[in-house]
N, C-alpha and C positions, 0 to 999 in steps of 0.2 A: 459520554466523555467530553472533556472540555478542549475538543480539537474538531476541524473541518478541513478538508484539504481539496482545492480545486484543481482539475487537471484540464489542459489546453495542449492537444497534441499536435504535431508538426509532422506532414508526410516523410516518411524514412526514405532515404535514397536506396534504388535498387540495390539487390545484391552485389558486394564487391566495390560500391562506390563510396562506402565510410566504414568507419569502425564500429565494431560492436562491443558495448562494455559489458561488465559483469552479468548486469541484469538482462542481458540478451535483447536489447530493444534500442540499439542505435545511441547516438551521440547526445549532447546536452540539447533541450529544447524538444526531442522527440520521443522522450520516454513516457511510457504509459505504466511504469512498474510491473516491468514483464516476468520479473523472477517470481516463481510460483512460492505462496507461502501462506501460513495463517497468522493471524495477528496476535493472538492469545495461547496460553496453554489451556487445556481442557479445564483444570481446576479455577481458572480465572474465568471463564466463560460459562461455568455452570455451578448451580447450587450443589454442594456436597452433600446435603442430605437426600434431596429429591431428584437431582440430577437435569432439573429445569433449567432453561437458559437464563444467564443472567445478562447477556448483551445482544444486540440486534444490529448487524453491520448494515447499513444503508447507501445506497449508490445512485444518484440520480442523474440520468442523461439530459443534458443541456441541448445537444443536438442528436440526430439521428445515431445510434450505436449499432453500428453494423461489424460483420467480420472484416470488411474493407477499411472501415475509419477507425478501427481498434476497440471493438466492445470488450467486455469483461469476460473472462474466462473461468468456470468454476468445476470443482470436483464434487459432485452431489454426495451428502453424508453416505448414503448406503454403498456407495463405491470407494469410500474412503477407510481404506484397511488400518490406518491409525489415528481415526478421528479421537478415539475415547481410549488411547494407548499413551498418556503423557509420558511414560516412562520411556517410550520408544525414541532413538533420536531422529527417527524421520518424523515424529509428529511435529516437532517444531523446525524441522529442517527438510521441509517436503522438497526442496531444491537447494543446491549451493553451487556457486562458481566453480568451474573446473579448469581455470584458466591455466594451471600447470599442463594440462593436457593438451590445450590449443586455445589461443586467445577467443573469448566469446563462447566456449563451451560451458555447458550448465549439466550438472548431474541431477537427474530426477529420481525420486524414491516412492512415488505412485505409478499407477498404470495409465499411461497417455490416452487409451481408448476410454478412459473414465470422464474425461474433460470434455465439457459442454459450453457451447457459446452461450452469452446472455445478451442477445441481440433485441434491442428496445427502440420504441420511437423517442423524439424529444419530450422529455416530460414524464418518461417511464422510469419506475422506481424498481430496484432488485435489491432484495433483501436478504440475509444469510446469518445464521450463527456459527461463526468461526469454522468454515470450510475453507479448504485450500481454494486460491484464487489468484489472478494476474490480470493484467492489463494487455492487450494485444496491440501489436505495434499497427501504424496509420499508414496505409499503401499510398505510394507515390503518385498514383492517378485517382485517389479519391477526391470528389468535389468538395466535400466538407469534413475535414479531421473533427474526431470526437472531442467534444467537452463534456465534462462531468464533474460532479461535487460527491466527495464520500464522508460519512462520519459514523459514530457508532454511538448507539443508545444504550443506556445501562439502567438495569432494574434499580430503583430507589431503594436504598438502604443496604445495598450490598457491599461487599468489601471491594476495597479500591484494586487496580491493575498495575501493572508495571508502566503504564502509559499516563497514571494519575499524576498531577503535578500541580501542587497549590498555585506557585507562583505563575504558570501557564493560566490557570483558570481565571486569576485576578487580571492578567493582562486581557484575557479575551472578554471579561466582564466591562473593561474600560473601553473595549472596541464596540460592545453593545451599546455603550452609552455616546459613542461618538468620541471618546476620548482616548486616541492612540497618536501620542507624540512620536517624533522619528526615533527617539531612544528605544521607546516600545516596540517600535515597528523592526527595529535591528535585532532586538532580542528575540523577538518572535521568528526571525529568519534564521538566528543563530541555533534557536530550539529544533528548528527543522533539519537544519544540517547535521545536528547531533542526533536526531531521531533516526536519519536515513543514513548513518555512516556505515553500518555493518552491510548495507545493500549496493552500494555504489563505490567504485573506485575513487577514494579521496586522500589527497596529500594531507595528512594528519599535521604535520609541521607546518604547512602553507596556511590550511583552513579549519581543520577540527580543533587544534588548540586555541586558536584565536576565537573561533565560536564558543568553545567552553568558556574562555575568559568573558566573553559577553555576555552569555547566559548566567553566569554566576554572579556576576558583580553589579 
């Protein structure tokens, strides 16, 4: 996929010291994408004829990723009841914000006991195909917050996904050549805002509409 994301967590304040957003992982600058999710539907992630995986999610730890520093958490495929059931609501909505119940609340649709931490040393790589996953919050007492890079590899010749974007690919090719003027950088930022708008609280009138304008013009 023509995208890669770098995460640099900041220690989350102790309970009660700060607000918790819809993703359940603190305020701006502390987010580790804490809302459990899968990135694709089963049909996007697998070959329709053979059932073989078409994508490979990769997550590279730039620092030691521990439970305290905010490591990745995953639900293994054998413990995921909706992994190959794209018709199920829980397949693409493993968890959803429940702020209408209480601010910061999240409703999950999988067994919490199935979740496993992916603790790895700096330089370690975690790979999976479309399982439920999320980033942990960083403890306020950790010595080194987690930093990581996430990307997705796609089998050559397979159909595109909802994250494919020819314009984004063109911008990233320019980045690879060292050609990324400020206007292109602003467009990449706008694309990221649009990509994550469904996961975090966002005042559309203030940010979303402007981001859409920047990306499409």
